[in-house]
N, C-alpha and C positions, 0 to 999 in steps of 0.2 A: 124426563124422560130423554135420553140421551141416546137413544137408536140413529145409528143412519140410516137414511133411505134409501133402496139399493136404486139406481139409475142405470142400472146397465141392462143389456135385453137377453145376456146370456149370463149363466152360473162360470164364476171362475172357479177352475180346478190346475190348481199349481202340482207339476210335476218335477220333479228333480231330477228325472232318472236321463231323459233325452228331449231333445226338440222332435225328434223325429217320432219318440210316439205321444205325443200330442192328442186327447180327445178328440172327438168329433163334438162340436159345440153344440148344447143343448141349451133350448130355451128355460130361461128363468120363469116367465111368466108365458102363457099361450092363451090366444084371445080366444072369445066365445063362439066366434065363426067356423066352421070349417074351412071356408076359403081362407078367413084371416087365418089361421092356424096353417094352412097348405103355404100360402104365401112366405110366412115367417120363415119355415122350415125349408124353404126355396131359397130365401134369402142367406139364411145361414150357411147350407149344402154348397152354394155359390163363394160364400167368406172359407169354407174348409177346401175349397176346390183351389180356390184362387192360392192360399197357404201350400196346400201339396205342389200346386206347380212352381211356389218361388223356391220350396226346399229341391223340387228336380233342377231347377233354373241354375241354383247355389252348388249341387253337387255336381253339375257339369261342365262349372267352370273351374271348379275345383280341380276334377280329373282331365279338363283340357289344358290347367298350368302346370298340372305334375306331370302329363306327356312332354309337354312344351317344354320343359326343365330336365326331364331325361333324353329329351331330344339333343337338345343342348350338349349335356355334358355328355354324351353320346360323340358327339361330333367333335369337341374339345378334346375327347381320349383319342379317337380316328389322326386329326393334327398333330398331336404329342409324338401316337405311334409313328405316323408318316415321316415326320421331324429326325426321329432317332434312327429311323430304319434310311432314311438321306445319309444322314450324318455318317453310319457306321458304313456304307457303301463310298463315301469321300474317304475315309480313313482310310479303308482297305486297299482304293485305288491309292490314297497318296503313298503307302506304302510300299504296293506294288512298285511302281514309279522309282522311288527311294532305292531299293534294292537291283534295279534295272538299269536308269540312267545314271551313267555316272556326271557328280554335281549337282545332281537335284536336291535343295534344300541338306545340304548336311545337317 
């Protein structure tokens, strides 16, 4: 007798497709009493709810990180755009001064 004894209270179904498509937890063995069955199903439903909340939390963290990254890069682009515009204005004014003021930075 080389059989392993199942110690888990749930059946395991491995899905490779995605962690978002996780099936609901199904009890491996139901207690005989109706009260016990309902208590076990309530416990498993709470476990499923906790997993769903955790997945939603992780998704929100990823979304917030993506928004923060986009805002940072947008700010960086604005900084370089302003610096470029200011440099262009400076170069135009320098050029104008050179053409109108005698002896200015020849």
